[in-house]
A tleap script that builds the chain and sets N, CA, C and O, in Angstrom:
source leaprc.protein.ff14SB
mol = sequence {
  NMET SER VAL HIE THR THR HIE TRP ASN ASP
  THR GLU THR CYS PRO PHE CYS GLY GLY GLU
  LEU ALA ASP PRO GLY GLU GLY PHE ILE THR
  HIE ILE GLY HIE ASN SER GLU CYS ARG SER
  GLU PHE GLU THR TRP ARG GLU ASN VAL SER
  SER ASP LEU GLY GLY THR TRP SER CGLY
}
set mol.1.N position { -73.049 35.607 2.047 }
set mol.1.CA position { -71.708 36.008 1.675 }
set mol.1.C position { -71.191 36.967 2.732 }
set mol.1.O position { -71.941 37.799 3.242 }
set mol.2.N position { -69.958 36.857 3.051 }
set mol.2.CA position { -69.328 37.833 3.933 }
set mol.2.C position { -68.341 38.644 3.099 }
set mol.2.O position { -68.159 38.370 1.913 }
set mol.3.N position { -67.720 39.616 3.698 }
set mol.3.CA position { -66.754 40.428 2.957 }
set mol.3.C position { -65.558 39.611 2.496 }
set mol.3.O position { -64.781 40.072 1.659 }
set mol.4.N position { -65.399 38.415 3.025 }
set mol.4.CA position { -64.275 37.566 2.645 }
set mol.4.C position { -64.642 36.585 1.536 }
set mol.4.O position { -63.773 35.872 1.034 }
set mol.5.N position { -65.907 36.536 1.149 }
set mol.5.CA position { -66.358 35.650 0.091 }
set mol.5.C position { -66.095 36.312 -1.249 }
set mol.5.O position { -66.242 37.527 -1.383 }
set mol.6.N position { -65.708 35.526 -2.236 }
set mol.6.CA position { -65.361 36.104 -3.534 }
set mol.6.C position { -66.433 35.914 -4.593 }
set mol.6.O position { -66.282 36.430 -5.701 }
set mol.7.N position { -67.500 35.200 -4.301 }
set mol.7.CA position { -68.538 34.946 -5.303 }
set mol.7.C position { -69.917 35.305 -4.767 }
set mol.7.O position { -70.281 34.960 -3.643 }
set mol.8.N position { -70.657 35.993 -5.591 }
set mol.8.CA position { -72.052 36.317 -5.295 }
set mol.8.C position { -72.849 35.665 -6.396 }
set mol.8.O position { -72.862 36.155 -7.525 }
set mol.9.N position { -73.519 34.561 -6.087 }
set mol.9.CA position { -74.150 33.741 -7.111 }
set mol.9.C position { -75.601 34.067 -7.399 }
set mol.9.O position { -76.113 33.652 -8.439 }
set mol.10.N position { -76.289 34.791 -6.527 }
set mol.10.CA position { -77.714 35.047 -6.706 }
set mol.10.C position { -77.985 36.530 -6.543 }
set mol.10.O position { -78.037 37.031 -5.420 }
set mol.11.N position { -78.158 37.236 -7.650 }
set mol.11.CA position { -78.363 38.682 -7.597 }
set mol.11.C position { -79.748 39.073 -7.088 }
set mol.11.O position { -80.039 40.260 -6.948 }
set mol.12.N position { -80.589 38.106 -6.815 }
set mol.12.CA position { -81.919 38.389 -6.264 }
set mol.12.C position { -81.897 38.430 -4.735 }
set mol.12.O position { -82.915 38.728 -4.109 }
set mol.13.N position { -80.749 38.133 -4.135 }
set mol.13.CA position { -80.620 38.163 -2.677 }
set mol.13.C position { -79.413 39.013 -2.286 }
set mol.13.O position { -78.477 39.191 -3.066 }
set mol.14.N position { -79.459 39.527 -1.074 }
set mol.14.CA position { -78.336 40.303 -0.554 }
set mol.14.C position { -77.145 39.363 -0.347 }
set mol.14.O position { -77.299 38.297 0.250 }
set mol.15.N position { -75.966 39.743 -0.833 }
set mol.15.CA position { -74.801 38.875 -0.669 }
set mol.15.C position { -74.303 38.803 0.770 }
set mol.15.O position { -73.479 37.947 1.091 }
set mol.16.N position { -74.785 39.679 1.633 }
set mol.16.CA position { -74.292 39.726 3.002 }
set mol.16.C position { -75.213 39.039 3.996 }
set mol.16.O position { -74.741 38.409 4.943 }
set mol.17.N position { -76.533 39.151 3.791 }
set mol.17.CA position { -77.453 38.534 4.751 }
set mol.17.C position { -78.353 37.480 4.113 }
set mol.17.O position { -79.021 36.728 4.823 }
set mol.18.N position { -78.379 37.416 2.782 }
set mol.18.CA position { -79.226 36.449 2.096 }
set mol.18.C position { -80.664 36.902 1.939 }
set mol.18.O position { -81.490 36.160 1.406 }
set mol.19.N position { -80.982 38.121 2.397 }
set mol.19.CA position { -82.342 38.641 2.284 }
set mol.19.C position { -82.734 38.875 0.836 }
set mol.19.O position { -81.892 39.200 0.000 }
set mol.20.N position { -84.015 38.710 0.545 }
set mol.20.CA position { -84.524 38.894 -0.811 }
set mol.20.C position { -84.500 40.372 -1.188 }
set mol.20.O position { -84.852 41.235 -0.384 }
set mol.21.N position { -84.075 40.652 -2.431 }
set mol.21.CA position { -84.026 42.020 -2.936 }
set mol.21.C position { -85.166 42.240 -3.923 }
set mol.21.O position { -85.544 41.324 -4.653 }
set mol.22.N position { -85.712 43.453 -3.945 }
set mol.22.CA position { -86.769 43.785 -4.899 }
set mol.22.C position { -86.241 43.676 -6.325 }
set mol.22.O position { -86.962 43.234 -7.219 }
set mol.23.N position { -85.010 44.067 -6.543 }
set mol.23.CA position { -84.295 43.873 -7.800 }
set mol.23.C position { -82.805 43.996 -7.495 }
set mol.23.O position { -82.438 44.543 -6.454 }
set mol.24.N position { -81.938 43.499 -8.381 }
set mol.24.CA position { -80.514 43.454 -8.058 }
set mol.24.C position { -79.796 44.804 -8.114 }
set mol.24.O position { -78.664 44.904 -7.642 }
set mol.25.N position { -80.410 45.830 -8.667 }
set mol.25.CA position { -79.769 47.140 -8.740 }
set mol.25.C position { -80.226 48.045 -7.615 }
set mol.25.O position { -79.653 48.053 -6.526 }
set mol.26.N position { -81.280 48.814 -7.904 }
set mol.26.CA position { -81.825 49.749 -6.914 }
set mol.26.C position { -82.297 49.029 -5.658 }
set mol.26.O position { -82.216 49.580 -4.561 }
set mol.27.N position { -82.786 47.809 -5.810 }
set mol.27.CA position { -83.229 47.040 -4.648 }
set mol.27.C position { -82.103 46.794 -3.659 }
set mol.27.O position { -82.319 46.811 -2.447 }
set mol.28.N position { -80.902 46.565 -4.172 }
set mol.28.CA position { -79.750 46.370 -3.292 }
set mol.28.C position { -79.398 47.664 -2.569 }
set mol.28.O position { -79.128 47.657 -1.368 }
set mol.29.N position { -79.403 48.776 -3.303 }
set mol.29.CA position { -79.088 50.070 -2.698 }
set mol.29.C position { -80.109 50.413 -1.615 }
set mol.29.O position { -79.743 50.894 -0.543 }
set mol.30.N position { -81.382 50.168 -1.895 }
set mol.30.CA position { -82.432 50.402 -0.900 }
set mol.30.C position { -82.215 49.514 0.315 }
set mol.30.O position { -82.352 49.963 1.453 }
set mol.31.N position { -81.875 48.252 0.071 }
set mol.31.CA position { -81.659 47.291 1.155 }
set mol.31.C position { -80.542 47.743 2.085 }
set mol.31.O position { -80.720 47.747 3.303 }
set mol.32.N position { -79.399 48.123 1.535 }
set mol.32.CA position { -78.298 48.536 2.408 }
set mol.32.C position { -78.595 49.880 3.069 }
set mol.32.O position { -78.008 50.208 4.100 }
set mol.33.N position { -79.505 50.659 2.479 }
set mol.33.CA position { -79.924 51.902 3.111 }
set mol.33.C position { -80.749 51.671 4.363 }
set mol.33.O position { -80.763 52.503 5.270 }
set mol.34.N position { -81.443 50.528 4.409 }
set mol.34.CA position { -82.300 50.200 5.548 }
set mol.34.C position { -81.659 49.213 6.520 }
set mol.34.O position { -82.172 49.014 7.621 }
set mol.35.N position { -80.556 48.598 6.133 }
set mol.35.CA position { -79.944 47.555 6.949 }
set mol.35.C position { -78.498 47.950 7.256 }
set mol.35.O position { -77.616 47.798 6.410 }
set mol.36.N position { -78.263 48.450 8.446 }
set mol.36.CA position { -76.935 48.974 8.789 }
set mol.36.C position { -75.842 47.908 8.769 }
set mol.36.O position { -74.697 48.206 8.427 }
set mol.37.N position { -76.177 46.681 9.127 }
set mol.37.CA position { -75.162 45.624 9.112 }
set mol.37.C position { -74.716 45.329 7.681 }
set mol.37.O position { -73.522 45.192 7.418 }
set mol.38.N position { -75.665 45.231 6.762 }
set mol.38.CA position { -75.320 44.982 5.360 }
set mol.38.C position { -74.576 46.176 4.769 }
set mol.38.O position { -73.642 46.004 3.986 }
set mol.39.N position { -74.992 47.390 5.144 }
set mol.39.CA position { -74.309 48.593 4.666 }
set mol.39.C position { -72.855 48.586 5.124 }
set mol.39.O position { -71.959 48.920 4.348 }
set mol.40.N position { -72.615 48.211 6.369 }
set mol.40.CA position { -71.256 48.138 6.894 }
set mol.40.C position { -70.437 47.094 6.141 }
set mol.40.O position { -69.285 47.338 5.783 }
set mol.41.N position { -71.035 45.934 5.906 }
set mol.41.CA position { -70.347 44.872 5.145 }
set mol.41.C position { -70.028 45.356 3.730 }
set mol.41.O position { -68.937 45.109 3.217 }
set mol.42.N position { -70.989 46.052 3.098 }
set mol.42.CA position { -70.778 46.568 1.747 }
set mol.42.C position { -69.651 47.590 1.727 }
set mol.42.O position { -68.801 47.552 0.837 }
set mol.43.N position { -69.632 48.499 2.690 }
set mol.43.CA position { -68.579 49.511 2.746 }
set mol.43.C position { -67.207 48.876 2.935 }
set mol.43.O position { -66.227 49.327 2.342 }
set mol.44.N position { -67.132 47.847 3.746 }
set mol.44.CA position { -65.869 47.125 3.929 }
set mol.44.C position { -65.462 46.442 2.636 }
set mol.44.O position { -64.295 46.488 2.247 }
set mol.45.N position { -66.423 45.805 1.964 }
set mol.45.CA position { -66.139 45.150 0.681 }
set mol.45.C position { -65.633 46.175 -0.323 }
set mol.45.O position { -64.642 45.939 -1.014 }
set mol.46.N position { -66.322 47.326 -0.403 }
set mol.46.CA position { -65.948 48.364 -1.366 }
set mol.46.C position { -64.537 48.871 -1.089 }
set mol.46.O position { -63.769 49.097 -2.024 }
set mol.47.N position { -64.187 49.052 0.175 }
set mol.47.CA position { -62.822 49.460 0.527 }
set mol.47.C position { -61.809 48.414 0.077 }
set mol.47.O position { -60.726 48.758 -0.397 }
set mol.48.N position { -62.157 47.142 0.224 }
set mol.48.CA position { -61.243 46.057 -0.150 }
set mol.48.C position { -60.997 46.000 -1.648 }
set mol.48.O position { -59.888 45.671 -2.070 }
set mol.49.N position { -61.999 46.313 -2.467 }
set mol.49.CA position { -61.827 46.202 -3.919 }
set mol.49.C position { -61.449 47.515 -4.581 }
set mol.49.O position { -61.042 47.510 -5.743 }
set mol.50.N position { -61.567 48.632 -3.889 }
set mol.50.CA position { -61.314 49.929 -4.524 }
set mol.50.C position { -59.895 50.042 -5.063 }
set mol.50.O position { -59.693 50.633 -6.124 }
set mol.51.N position { -58.921 49.499 -4.373 }
set mol.51.CA position { -57.547 49.579 -4.870 }
set mol.51.C position { -57.329 48.672 -6.077 }
set mol.51.O position { -56.432 48.919 -6.883 }
set mol.52.N position { -58.140 47.626 -6.208 }
set mol.52.CA position { -58.037 46.746 -7.370 }
set mol.52.C position { -58.533 47.438 -8.636 }
set mol.52.O position { -58.054 47.154 -9.734 }
set mol.53.N position { -59.495 48.349 -8.477 }
set mol.53.CA position { -60.124 48.987 -9.622 }
set mol.53.C position { -59.523 50.343 -9.951 }
set mol.53.O position { -59.806 50.893 -11.015 }
set mol.54.N position { -58.726 50.881 -9.093 }
set mol.54.CA position { -58.096 52.167 -9.339 }
set mol.54.C position { -59.114 53.265 -9.588 }
set mol.54.O position { -60.136 53.331 -8.904 }
set mol.55.N position { -58.848 54.118 -10.550 }
set mol.55.CA position { -59.728 55.237 -10.858 }
set mol.55.C position { -60.839 54.906 -11.827 }
set mol.55.O position { -61.510 55.810 -12.324 }
set mol.56.N position { -61.052 53.627 -12.109 }
set mol.56.CA position { -62.051 53.260 -13.113 }
set mol.56.C position { -63.447 53.119 -12.560 }
set mol.56.O position { -64.390 52.970 -13.337 }
set mol.57.N position { -63.628 53.159 -11.242 }
set mol.57.CA position { -64.942 52.932 -10.641 }
set mol.57.C position { -65.144 53.898 -9.498 }
set mol.57.O position { -64.324 53.971 -8.583 }
set mol.58.N position { -66.241 54.643 -9.548 }
set mol.58.CA position { -66.503 55.601 -8.475 }
set mol.58.C position { -67.302 54.982 -7.350 }
set mol.58.O position { -67.419 55.568 -6.274 }
set mol.59.N position { -67.873 53.759 -7.597 }
set mol.59.CA position { -68.567 52.948 -6.632 }
set mol.59.C position { -69.491 53.623 -5.731 }
set mol.59.O position { -70.112 52.978 -4.886 }
savepdb mol mol.pdb
quit
C-alpha cells in the first residue's frame, strides 16, 4: 500500500512495505520505529487523514 491507497486488507503486514508484523497494533508501531521509509509513509498518510477526523483522533 502506498499513501495513495485507500484499503489496507491484511493487518498482519505493513501497509506500506508488505513486511510481516509481530501483531497489528504494537507490532506496527515497532515496525515504523525501525523502518524510516515506512515511518515517512505513515506520517504522510496521517497528515492526509487528520483533517478528515478533526479533533476526534490524536493519532
